[in-house]
Wavefront OBJ file of the C-alpha trace (Angstrom):
o trace
v 42.225 -18.153 4.666
v 40.811 -19.630 1.441
v 39.934 -17.250 -1.333
v 36.191 -16.957 -1.936
v 34.831 -17.013 -5.443
v 33.252 -13.662 -6.316
v 30.301 -15.297 -8.066
v 29.549 -17.463 -5.053
v 29.824 -14.484 -2.771
v 27.423 -12.434 -4.895
v 24.924 -15.295 -5.082
v 25.018 -15.874 -1.350
v 24.599 -12.141 -0.760
v 21.559 -12.005 -3.049
v 20.092 -15.063 -1.369
v 20.635 -13.553 2.063
v 19.034 -10.255 1.029
v 16.010 -12.065 -0.422
v 15.646 -14.075 2.757
v 15.872 -10.931 4.863
v 13.321 -9.145 2.692
v 10.780 -11.959 2.860
v 11.268 -12.185 6.620
v 10.744 -8.431 6.976
v 7.612 -8.497 4.834
v 6.163 -11.337 6.905
v 6.971 -9.520 10.125
v 5.464 -6.325 8.764
v 2.170 -8.020 7.919
v 1.995 -9.849 11.243
v 2.820 -6.651 13.117
v 0.123 -4.739 11.229
v -2.489 -7.371 12.001
v -1.561 -7.394 15.668
v -1.609 -3.606 15.829
v -5.004 -3.429 14.128
v -6.479 -5.952 16.546
v -4.897 -4.171 19.479
v -6.273 -0.800 18.382
v -9.748 -2.239 17.807
v -9.775 -3.857 21.239
v -8.525 -0.670 22.885
v -11.110 1.370 21.059
v -13.878 -0.947 22.246
v -12.608 -0.780 25.815
v -12.509 3.009 25.691
v -16.003 3.113 24.249
v -17.254 0.769 26.960
v -15.534 2.743 29.708
v -16.837 6.022 28.375
v -19.310 7.783 30.670
v -22.562 7.966 28.754
l 1 2 3 4 5 6 7 8 9 10 11 12 13 14 15 16 17 18 19 20 21 22 23 24 25 26 27 28 29 30 31 32 33 34 35 36 37 38 39 40 41 42 43 44 45 46 47 48 49 50 51 52
């Protein structure tokens, strides 16, 4: 097994963490938008189905 350079390892780790963070942030925003739309639609349906 070849010995890894510590600096390379640290850099790759930082890069990976940054990638993960950006991915999570994107997912979070997309999820929030979807949830908001879903809740709005559900709310409208409930309001329409409500017995006036």
